[in-house]
C-alpha positions as CSV (number, residue, x, y, z in Angstrom):
1,M,10.7,-19.1,4.5
2,I,8.9,-16.7,2.0
3,V,11.3,-14.9,-0.2
4,Y,9.3,-12.0,-1.5
5,G,10.4,-12.1,-4.9
6,S,11.3,-14.8,-5.5
7,D,9.4,-16.6,-8.4
8,I,10.2,-12.6,-10.8
9,L,13.6,-13.5,-9.9
10,A,13.2,-17.2,-11.2
11,S,12.0,-15.8,-14.7
12,L,14.7,-13.0,-14.7
13,D,17.6,-15.3,-14.3
14,K,15.9,-17.4,-17.3
15,M,16.7,-13.3,-19.1
16,N,20.3,-14.2,-18.6
17,G,21.0,-10.3,-18.8
18,R,19.1,-10.4,-22.5
19,G,17.1,-7.2,-23.0
20,P,15.5,-5.2,-23.5
21,C,13.1,-6.5,-20.7
22,A,11.1,-4.8,-17.8
23,I,9.2,-5.9,-14.5
24,I,6.1,-4.1,-13.3
25,V,6.5,-5.3,-9.0
26,R,4.8,-4.9,-5.8
27,H,6.9,-2.9,-3.1
28,A,8.5,-4.6,-0.1
29,A,7.1,-5.2,3.1
30,R,5.7,-1.9,4.7
31,H,4.6,-0.9,8.3
32,P,0.4,-1.3,8.4
33,I,-1.8,1.0,6.6
34,T,-4.3,2.7,9.3
35,D,-6.1,5.5,7.3
36,L,-6.3,4.9,3.5
37,K,-6.3,8.9,2.7
38,R,-2.5,9.3,3.7
39,S,-1.3,5.7,2.5
40,L,1.0,7.1,0.6
41,E,2.9,8.2,3.6
42,V,3.5,4.1,4.5
43,G,7.2,3.2,4.3
44,L,8.6,-0.1,4.7
45,T,9.8,-2.1,7.3
46,E,13.3,-2.7,8.1
47,E,12.3,-6.0,6.9
48,G,10.9,-4.4,3.5
49,M,14.2,-2.4,3.6
50,N,16.5,-5.7,3.5
51,D,14.4,-8.0,1.2
52,A,15.0,-5.2,-1.2
53,R,18.3,-4.8,-0.9
54,R,18.4,-8.6,-1.8
55,F,16.3,-8.2,-4.7
56,G,18.2,-5.6,-6.0
57,S,21.8,-7.6,-5.8
58,S,20.2,-10.2,-8.0
59,L,19.8,-7.8,-11.2
60,G,23.2,-8.1,-11.8
61,A,23.2,-9.5,-15.3
62,F,22.2,-6.8,-16.4
63,S,24.3,-4.0,-17.7
64,H,21.7,-0.9,-17.6
65,V,18.7,-1.0,-14.8
66,R,16.3,1.5,-15.1
67,F,14.1,2.7,-12.0
68,F,10.9,4.1,-11.6
69,H,8.1,4.6,-8.6
70,S,4.9,5.1,-7.7
71,P,3.9,8.7,-5.2
72,A,3.9,6.4,-2.4
73,L,6.7,6.1,0.1
74,R,7.5,2.4,0.2
75,C,7.9,2.5,-3.5
76,R,10.5,5.2,-3.3
77,Q,12.4,3.2,-0.5
78,T,12.3,0.5,-2.4
79,A,13.6,1.6,-5.8
80,E,16.5,3.0,-3.4
81,C,16.6,-0.2,-1.5
82,M,17.2,-2.1,-4.9
83,I,19.7,0.4,-5.7
84,R,21.6,-0.1,-2.8
85,G,21.8,-4.0,-3.2
86,L,22.9,-3.4,-6.9
87,G,26.2,-0.9,-5.8
88,G,29.6,-1.5,-6.2
89,N,29.1,-3.9,-9.3
90,G,29.7,-2.3,-12.6
91,V,25.8,-1.9,-13.5
92,S,24.1,1.3,-14.8
93,V,21.8,2.5,-12.4
94,S,19.0,5.7,-13.0
95,L,16.3,6.4,-10.7
96,T,13.1,8.4,-12.3
97,G,9.8,9.1,-10.1
98,P,7.2,9.7,-9.1
99,E,5.9,7.9,-11.7
100,H,1.5,8.1,-11.8
101,Y,1.2,5.6,-13.8
102,L,2.0,3.0,-11.0
103,C,-0.3,4.1,-8.3
104,A,-4.4,3.7,-9.8
105,P,-4.4,6.7,-12.1
106,Y,-7.2,4.9,-13.3
107,M,-9.3,6.0,-10.2
108,K,-11.1,9.6,-10.7
109,D,-12.9,9.9,-7.8
110,E,-11.6,9.4,-3.9
111,S,-15.0,8.3,-3.5
112,C,-13.1,4.8,-4.4
113,L,-11.6,5.2,-1.5
114,A,-14.4,4.7,1.0
115,I,-15.5,1.7,-0.5
116,A,-11.9,-0.2,-0.9
117,A,-12.1,0.8,2.1
118,R,-15.8,-0.9,3.4
119,S,-14.5,-4.3,0.5
120,G,-10.7,-4.5,1.4
121,K,-9.4,-6.9,-1.1
122,G,-13.4,-7.8,-2.3
123,F,-13.0,-4.3,-3.8
124,I,-11.1,-5.7,-6.9
125,R,-14.0,-8.2,-7.7
126,E,-16.1,-5.4,-7.7
127,W,-14.8,-3.5,-9.9
128,F,-14.1,-6.1,-12.4
129,E,-17.9,-7.3,-12.8
130,G,-18.4,-3.7,-13.1
131,R,-20.7,-2.8,-9.9
132,L,-18.2,0.2,-10.0
133,D,-19.4,3.9,-10.9
134,R,-17.6,4.3,-14.0
135,D,-17.8,8.3,-13.0
136,W,-15.4,7.6,-10.0
137,I,-12.8,4.0,-12.0
138,L,-12.2,3.5,-15.3
139,P,-13.6,-0.1,-16.1
140,T,-10.5,-2.8,-16.1
141,G,-9.4,-2.9,-19.3
142,P,-8.7,0.3,-20.3
143,A,-7.2,0.7,-16.6
144,A,-4.7,-2.4,-17.3
145,D,-3.8,-0.8,-20.5
146,M,-3.2,2.8,-18.7
147,V,-0.8,1.0,-16.4
148,M,1.0,-0.7,-19.0
149,A,1.5,1.6,-21.8
150,P,4.4,3.8,-20.4
151,I,6.1,0.1,-19.4
152,I,6.0,-0.5,-23.3
153,E,6.8,3.1,-24.3
154,K,9.8,2.9,-22.3
155,L,10.5,-0.8,-22.9
156,R,10.6,0.4,-26.9
157,D,13.2,2.9,-26.7
158,P,16.3,2.7,-28.5
159,D,19.8,1.3,-26.9
160,G,18.0,-1.6,-24.9
161,E,20.5,-4.8,-25.3
162,S,21.0,-5.8,-21.4
163,R,18.8,-3.5,-20.2
164,L,15.8,-3.9,-17.6
165,D,13.4,-1.9,-16.7
166,V,12.1,-1.9,-12.8
167,H,8.6,-0.7,-12.1
168,V,7.8,-0.3,-8.4
169,S,4.1,-0.2,-7.9
170,H,1.1,-1.8,-5.6
171,A,-0.9,-5.1,-5.2
172,G,-3.7,-3.8,-6.8
173,E,-1.7,-3.1,-9.6
174,I,-0.5,-7.0,-10.0
175,S,-3.8,-7.9,-10.0
176,L,-5.6,-6.0,-12.1
177,L,-2.9,-7.1,-14.7
178,R,-2.8,-10.7,-13.5
179,E,-6.6,-11.3,-14.4
180,E,-6.2,-9.2,-17.2
181,L,-4.0,-10.8,-18.9
182,F,-3.8,-14.1,-17.7
183,G,-7.2,-14.6,-16.5
184,L,-6.2,-15.2,-12.9
185,R,-8.3,-14.6,-10.1
186,Y,-6.6,-13.2,-6.5
187,E,-9.5,-15.8,-5.1
188,D,-8.1,-18.8,-6.9
189,T,-4.2,-17.2,-7.0
190,G,-4.0,-15.0,-3.7
191,W,-3.2,-12.0,-3.3
192,P,0.2,-10.7,-4.6
193,P,2.7,-11.0,-1.9
194,Y,5.5,-8.0,-2.0
195,M,7.7,-8.1,-4.5
196,D,5.8,-10.6,-6.7
197,G,5.6,-9.0,-10.6
198,I,5.0,-9.7,-14.2
199,L,7.7,-9.5,-17.0
200,F,7.5,-7.8,-20.2
201,R,9.9,-8.7,-22.7
202,A,10.3,-7.9,-26.4
203,D,11.6,-10.9,-28.8
204,R,12.3,-10.5,-32.4
205,G,10.0,-8.0,-32.6
206,R,7.2,-9.4,-30.8
207,L,6.4,-8.3,-27.2
208,Y,5.3,-10.9,-24.2
209,A,4.1,-10.8,-20.8
210,A,4.6,-13.6,-18.3
211,Y,3.3,-14.3,-14.9
212,N,5.6,-17.4,-13.3
213,S,4.3,-20.0,-15.8
214,H,2.0,-18.4,-17.5
215,E,3.0,-16.2,-20.7
216,A,0.6,-14.0,-23.0
217,P,1.9,-12.5,-26.5
218,L,0.5,-8.3,-26.0
219,S,0.3,-5.9,-28.8
220,M,-0.6,-2.2,-27.5
221,V,-1.0,0.2,-30.6
222,N,-2.0,3.8,-29.7
223,E,-1.2,3.2,-26.1
224,R,-4.1,-0.1,-25.8
225,R,-3.9,-3.4,-26.3
226,A,-4.8,-4.8,-29.7
227,R,-8.0,-7.1,-29.4
228,A,-9.0,-9.8,-32.7
229,T,-11.5,-6.8,-33.2
230,D,-9.0,-4.2,-34.1
231,N,-8.6,-3.4,-37.7
232,P,-5.3,-4.2,-38.7
């Protein structure tokens, strides 16, 4: 039996309520998307709502959990169901959205939707190989930074002890960050399952990103990743 979100929950369990930390996760199980131009209107199935509630019920080790969601209905529903799963256990909860950094903020032109409809998951590979018009979509490096910058900024908020931020997003964002941060191609790793996600944590002034058994240090300056070629 597939237990959606079990890997990221296992990573959170190791944190034992120590914060601040953040996760970006794919939404729970949704209804089929038949029209990409109306995809934001597609909501969760009953199974997805139940899974999200179970996921939320596992977050009680943190004293404060903040939820952020993309403009898509299914992402808002995922966050709301997680909150219901957390209900009644004394955790301080807040909900914010829609947040556009969680839903393809790097896409400049809807022409990309036609390519995505034609290529399916192969759209990601075309993108990483630089075969998409840059007037339509940012390159993958700056695109990943655009998604992560608000997550890291929020993670740095004061009074973060025992706080968890949950950012509910989409498979495209998870695939983008997995490959940019850890070199994990979806062709090798598989398409991100529902509620799969990446953990960001602060430890002694340093930032780390983790996906399952993979971990990488992370440094962001002026909303972009600091690289070895950057000036100190």
